[in-house]
N, C-alpha and C positions, 0 to 999 in steps of 0.2 A: 502494501500498500502504499504511496507519495508520502511524503509529510504533510502536503498544504492539507489533507484528508485527514489526516488523521488529527493536524493541530484546528481545521476548521471543525473536526465531531466534538474534541474538551472544546471549545470556543459555547460550540451550538447546544450540549446539556449545558453549561454553565450559566448560559443565557437562560437557558429553561427553568433551572431552580430559581435565578434571582426573581425573575420575572414573574414567576406561575406563568412563563407564557404558554400556550396553545401552538401545535404545529404549525398552523396557519399564520400565528404572526409570529413565530420564530423563524418564520421560509422565508416571510416580506421582507424582515429586519436580515435577511442573510441574503438577497438576491437569490436565492435556490426555492427549487419547486419542494413541496409537502413531502415529493416523494424521499427525496436527496436527505431533508429532516429526518426522517420515518426510517429508513437503514443507517443514517450515522448515529441515531441512537438505539438502536435495538443488532443493528450487527459489528461496525464497527468499532463503537465503542466499546461494547463487552468485550473485546479480544484487548483492546489498549488499555482500558480503565474498570473494570468490571464492579468498581466501588460506585462511581460517581456515574455509570451507566443504570445501577439500579434505584439511585437519587432522581436524576432523572423522567426515568422509567416510573416511579409512586407518579411523580407531576402529572406527567402525559394522564397513567389511569385517574387519577383524579377530576383532570378537566377533561374526560372522554366520561367518565360517572356524570358528568356537572352539565353532557352537550343541551342536552334535551332540556336543561333549563332555561339554557341564556336564550335555546331555538323559540321557546313558549315565548318569552319578555321579548324579545327582537320581534317577533309578530305582533306581538302586543302594542307595543313602541311606535311599528307602524302601522295600526289601525288606528289608534291615537291620533297620531298626526295625521291623517288623510279627513277625519271626523273633524279637527278645526279647522279645518280650511275654507 
């Protein structure tokens, strides 16, 4: 694996942990695809630093468990905004 990919994987993990960021937010911040973020955290980082990978994975699992709530809130906000026009 190339050095810059390993460095990116570690930086991504620290970003996710520090900001409690979702995969989508992280992808936007780093200018890469969601697939790349997911692969960096789940596969590449596991080989580089398993402890860091576990911490990042914990944050991503929490985000995944809450996404239906965020989606519902976004939909509610959308329709509240439409009603006030």
